[in-house]
C-alpha positions in Angstrom: 11.0 28.4 5.8 8.6 28.8 2.9 11.1 31.0 1.0 13.8 28.3 1.2 11.3 25.8 -0.1 10.3 28.1 -3.0 14.0 28.5 -4.0 15.2 25.0 -3.4 12.5 23.0 -5.2 13.1 24.6 -8.7 16.8 24.3 -8.3 16.6 20.6 -7.4 14.3 20.0 -10.3 16.6 21.8 -12.7 19.6 19.8 -11.6 17.6 16.6 -11.9 16.5 17.5 -15.4 20.1 18.2 -16.4 21.3 14.9 -15.0 18.5 13.0 -16.8 19.4 14.7 -20.1 23.0 13.4 -19.7 21.7 9.9 -19.0 19.3 10.1 -22.0 22.2 11.2 -24.3 24.2 8.2 -23.2 21.3 5.8 -23.8 20.6 7.3 -27.2 24.0 6.1 -28.4 23.5 2.6 -27.0 19.9 2.1 -27.9 18.7 0.1 -30.9 17.5 2.0 -33.9 13.9 1.5 -35.1 15.1 0.7 -38.7 17.3 -2.1 -37.4 14.4 -3.7 -35.5 12.1 -3.5 -38.5 14.8 -5.0 -40.8 15.4 -7.8 -38.2 11.8 -8.6 -38.0 11.5 -8.9 -41.7 14.6 -10.9 -42.4 15.4 -12.9 -39.2 16.3 -16.5 -39.3 15.2 -19.1 -36.8 18.4 -19.0 -34.7 18.2 -15.2 -34.5 14.5 -15.4 -33.3 15.6 -18.0 -30.7 18.3 -15.5 -29.5 15.6 -12.8 -29.4 13.4 -15.0 -27.2 16.2 -16.3 -25.0 18.7 -13.4 -24.7 16.9 -10.3 -25.8 17.1 -7.9 -28.7 20.8 -7.0 -28.2 22.1 -10.6 -28.8 19.6 -11.2 -31.6 20.7 -8.1 -33.5 24.3 -9.0 -32.9 23.7 -12.4 -34.7 21.8 -10.6 -37.4 24.6 -8.1 -38.0 27.2 -10.8 -38.1 25.2 -12.7 -40.7 24.8 -9.6 -42.8 28.5 -8.7 -42.6 29.5 -12.3 -43.3 27.3 -12.4 -46.4 28.8 -9.1 -47.7 32.3 -10.4 -47.0 31.7 -13.6 -48.9 30.4 -11.6 -51.9 33.4 -9.3 -52.0 36.1 -12.0 -51.4 37.7 -13.2 -54.6 37.4 -16.9 -55.2 40.4 -19.1 -55.8 40.4 -20.9 -59.0 41.3 -24.5 -59.2 43.7 -25.3 -61.9 
């Protein structure tokens, strides 16, 4: 009985570690980057801070990214001249 225990425990631990590595890799792609959080904390507007408080970092960063993309799009769009 002890022999089975000595063989089974390391195998179970090895398979558990492999499974957790796969989970960690999936989460790494979904997780928020540290640089994004730092930039958010430095440049957040009140509505983005409210979203952080009410809905979490995911929604707050979504609003922050939309604002940043909107600002870039407005800068690159040519303006129509009145005439």
